[in-house]
N, C-alpha and C positions, 0 to 999 in steps of 0.2 A: 477687554473691551474698546478702550480708545483705537487699536490695528483693527479690530472688525470692525468698526466705523469708519475707519479711513479705508479700508479697503472698497467697501460699499459704496461711499463718497468717491472711490476711483475709480468704479467701474461705472458708475453713474455718468460721469463724469466724461469718460471714456466713449460711452453706448452713443450710438449716432442717432439726433435728433431728427423728427421730420423735417427740418429743414435746409439739414443736411444729404437728406439722402435723395440720392435723384428720382426723376422723376420718369415714371415709364411713360415711352412712347408709343402711342397707339395705332397704327399701322391700318385701321378700319377709319374712312371718311364718317364723321357724320353729320345727318344732317341739317341744315339749317334752323333754327328757332321761330324762326317767322317763314312766309311764307313770299314768295317772291313776287313782282307785279307779273312774269310770263306765267308763272304758276297758276296766278291767281286768273288770268283768263283762259287758261288751259283748263283748268278746274270748269270754269263757266260753260265750256264748251262740250262739255260730257252729256252723252243722254244715255237716259232706261231706256231698252229695247223689250218688251215683252213680247214674247210667242205664247201665242195657243199651244196648248198641251193638247200633242197626237194620242185619243186613247189609241191603248196599245192591247192586243189582243192578249189578254195577260187573264192566269185560270189561280182559282184560287182552290184549298182543299176542299170545299165542297166540290168543286166543277172536276177534279181528279178523280173524287168519289163515284161523282156519278157517270165519268168516263166509262166505255167499253173495254175490257181488263184483252190486251193483245198475248197471244202463247208464242216463246219463243221454243223455235222446233229445230233438234239435232238431227241431221240426217246421216248414215249410217256409210262407210268409204271402209276401204280395204286397207288403207294405205298406215294406219297411227293403232296404236299398242291401244288396247284396253286400257293399260298403266298411264296411258299419256291422255288419254280422251277422261278419263277419269280427274285425271290429277287437273287440265284445263278448266272442266267444271266447275270443280272444288275452289280454282282459284279464282275464277271469274265471276261466279254467283256466291257471295258471303252466305247467304240464309240454306245452302245445300252442304249435306254432311257429307261423308267420305262415302259411307255404308249408301246414301242414297244417290250420290256421284256414281257411285258403280251400278247399281240401279237400273238408273238410265242408261247408262252405258251398253248392258245386258240387253234392256228393252231396244236402242235405238240397231242395235246388233242383229238383231232376231226380226223383228217387225218393219227394219229401213226407215224407222222414226219414230221419234217420240217429242212429246212435250219434256222441258226444258223447268219451264213455270212461268206462274202466269201474271203478268201486271200489267203496267201502266204502259203507253206505248215507247215514250221516251225511254225507259227504263228496257224495254226490252231492243230497242233498237241499240243501247247501247250495250248491252251480252251479247249481243248479233255478232257485231262488229269485230269486240273482242275477242268471240271465238273466232271468228272467218281471219283473225291478224292469227289467232295461233293455226293457223292451218287446217280447222275443221271446218264443216260446210253446216250452215247452219241460215236457219231464218227466222223471220216473222211472220202471224196473221191472225185478223181478228177472232175473238174466240168464238163468236155468232156462225164462223166459215164450220163449225164443227158441230156432226150431229150427235142428239144424247150426249151432248158432256165428254167423249170419249178421248180417249188421247190420242188420235190422227194416226196412228199405222194400221195397217190392212185396208181393209175393207169400209171401216169405222171415220176417214180420212177426211179431207175437208171437204164441203158439199160441193160441190162441180155444176149441178145442175139451178 
């Protein structure tokens, strides 16, 4: 027991204390606790500038629902395979299934043009550009340009009158 106490006492005596540990050096400059006279004079020179808010043309969900739908049209070409066109439609427009994409490809081939989807203008533009980047011939048109809500191929295409 005495030996045990002396080992603990020896360990405690040899352990470094707070006063013997080296103090860590901080490389970050600390800001002064009080402001200097120069800082106080600069602070008084600061001004708040208030700008009038310019009303932007923002559209709410209600406005988008009222907006006329646009059609994304795919035009026939003799360059691309059916598989490639089907793949590109399905890849770019997430709501179109593989079967629907193939059906659109066949309609485009047979009639010369088909409506891929009807959507808001910004989304139709986005899809159109992506299809064009893929090498396909695509365009958009307002839904009001179509007679009797037809697909747009053949004689029932966009109304030119």
